[in-house]
C-alpha positions as CSV (number, residue, x, y, z in Angstrom):
1,H,95.4,25.0,124.7
2,S,93.6,26.4,127.7
3,N,95.2,25.1,130.9
4,E,97.6,23.0,128.9
5,N,100.1,20.9,130.9
6,T,98.6,21.9,134.3
7,V,96.7,20.1,137.0
8,K,93.7,22.3,136.0
9,G,94.0,20.9,132.5
10,I,93.9,17.3,133.8
11,E,90.9,18.1,135.9
12,A,89.1,19.8,132.9
13,A,89.8,16.6,130.8
14,V,88.3,14.4,133.6
15,E,85.3,16.7,133.8
16,R,84.8,16.3,130.0
17,N,85.0,12.5,130.3
18,A,88.2,12.3,128.2
19,A,89.7,8.9,128.1
20,V,93.3,10.1,127.9
21,A,95.3,13.2,128.5
22,E,98.8,13.9,127.2
23,T,101.5,15.7,129.1
24,D,105.1,16.7,128.5
25,V,107.8,16.1,131.1
26,Q,111.2,17.8,131.3
27,R,114.0,17.8,133.9
28,T,115.1,20.9,135.9
29,A,118.7,21.8,136.6
30,D,118.4,20.2,140.1
31,G,117.0,16.9,138.8
32,H,113.2,17.4,139.3
33,Y,110.6,16.7,136.7
34,V,108.2,19.5,135.6
35,I,105.5,19.7,132.9
36,N,106.0,22.0,129.9
37,H,105.4,21.5,126.2
38,D,107.8,24.1,124.7
39,D,111.6,24.2,124.9
40,D,111.3,27.1,127.3
41,F,108.7,29.0,129.4
42,S,108.3,32.0,127.0
43,R,104.9,31.3,125.6
44,C,103.2,30.0,128.7
45,C,104.9,32.0,131.4
46,G,106.7,34.9,129.7
47,V,110.1,33.7,130.9
48,D,112.8,32.9,128.3
49,K,114.5,30.1,130.2
50,K,114.4,26.3,129.7
51,P,113.4,23.9,132.5
52,S,117.0,22.6,132.4
53,E,118.3,26.1,133.2
54,M,116.1,26.5,136.3
55,T,115.8,24.8,139.7
56,L,112.5,23.4,140.9
57,S,112.0,26.3,143.3
58,E,112.6,28.8,140.4
59,V,110.1,27.0,138.2
60,K,107.5,27.0,141.0
61,K,107.6,30.8,141.1
62,L,106.4,30.9,137.4
63,K,102.7,31.4,136.5
64,V,101.1,29.6,133.6
65,R,98.8,32.0,131.7
66,D,95.5,30.7,130.2
67,N,96.1,31.8,126.6
68,V,92.5,31.0,125.6
69,N,90.7,32.7,128.5
70,P,92.9,35.5,130.0
71,F,90.3,36.1,132.7
72,N,91.2,32.7,134.3
73,P,93.8,33.2,137.1
74,P,97.3,31.8,136.2
75,T,98.3,28.5,137.7
76,E,101.7,27.1,138.7
77,V,103.9,24.8,136.6
78,P,103.2,21.3,138.0
79,T,105.6,18.6,138.8
80,M,105.3,15.1,137.3
81,E,104.2,13.9,140.7
82,E,101.4,16.4,140.8
83,I,100.1,15.4,137.4
84,L,100.2,11.7,138.3
85,D,98.3,12.4,141.5
86,A,95.7,14.4,139.6
87,A,95.2,11.7,137.0
88,N,95.5,8.6,139.2
89,G,92.3,6.5,138.9
90,R,90.6,9.2,136.9
91,I,92.2,9.4,133.4
92,E,94.9,7.6,131.5
93,L,98.1,9.6,130.7
94,Y,100.4,9.7,127.7
95,I,103.6,11.0,129.1
96,E,105.8,12.6,126.4
97,L,109.5,12.4,127.3
98,K,110.4,15.8,126.0
99,G,113.4,17.8,124.8
100,E,117.0,17.8,125.6
101,T,116.7,16.2,129.1
102,A,114.8,13.2,127.8
103,D,117.1,10.3,128.5
104,P,117.1,6.8,130.2
105,Q,117.5,8.6,133.6
106,M,114.2,10.4,132.9
107,V,112.5,7.1,132.0
108,D,113.8,5.4,135.2
109,D,112.8,8.3,137.4
110,V,109.3,8.8,136.0
111,Y,108.7,5.0,136.0
112,R,109.6,5.0,139.7
113,M,106.9,7.7,140.3
114,I,104.4,5.6,138.3
115,R,105.2,2.4,140.1
116,E,104.9,4.1,143.6
117,R,101.3,5.1,142.6
118,D,100.6,1.7,141.0
119,M,99.7,3.5,137.7
120,Q,101.5,1.2,135.2
121,D,98.2,0.3,133.6
122,Q,97.2,4.0,133.3
123,T,100.3,5.4,131.7
124,T,102.0,5.3,128.3
125,F,105.5,6.6,127.6
126,I,105.7,8.4,124.3
127,S,108.7,10.2,122.6
128,L,110.1,11.4,119.3
129,N,113.3,9.6,120.3
130,Y,113.0,6.0,119.1
131,D,115.9,4.7,121.2
132,L,114.3,6.1,124.3
133,V,111.0,4.4,123.5
134,D,112.9,1.2,122.9
135,Y,114.7,1.6,126.2
136,A,111.4,2.1,128.1
137,E,109.8,-0.9,126.3
138,R,112.6,-3.3,127.1
139,T,113.2,-2.0,130.7
140,Y,109.6,-1.5,131.9
141,P,107.4,-3.9,129.9
142,D,104.5,-3.3,132.3
143,V,104.0,0.3,130.9
144,Q,102.8,0.9,127.4
145,T,105.0,2.8,125.0
146,G,104.4,4.8,121.8
147,Y,106.7,6.2,119.2
148,L,105.9,9.7,117.8
149,C,107.1,10.2,114.3
150,R,106.8,13.2,112.0
151,T,106.1,12.6,108.3
152,M,107.0,14.9,105.5
153,R,104.7,15.2,102.6
154,A,105.7,16.7,99.3
155,I,103.6,19.7,98.2
156,K,102.8,19.9,94.5
157,K,102.8,23.4,93.1
């Protein structure tokens, strides 16, 4: 998980010739889109707040620790735009619409960013929320979609 959900992480994936990188987008209290996997910033930044409870300027003051190599300097939490710019023409992106702020507005806003960069053929919307995937598929057919589902397996004792 070194450099996860950071611009450095995208650059590391490009350097390793990865075909695709996955990133998690959430909305801030003031309507901006930032990248974070967990519900809050506790694990990566040591701050027990959700993106939805913070403004973009507050999030930008956080530092993402490299949990694999603590000698690496911390980096900032990127915006969706910064991740798209880092990936554009270099690597495909799976964009997971994540958490409580994942809604049609998020799809519309992130699609607009993708379209502005002409990245429709480089991006795939993914989500655990089937209705959201269906909305993205119907509304923006020029971007791929994927549904994430969890399966439960019985464990025999």
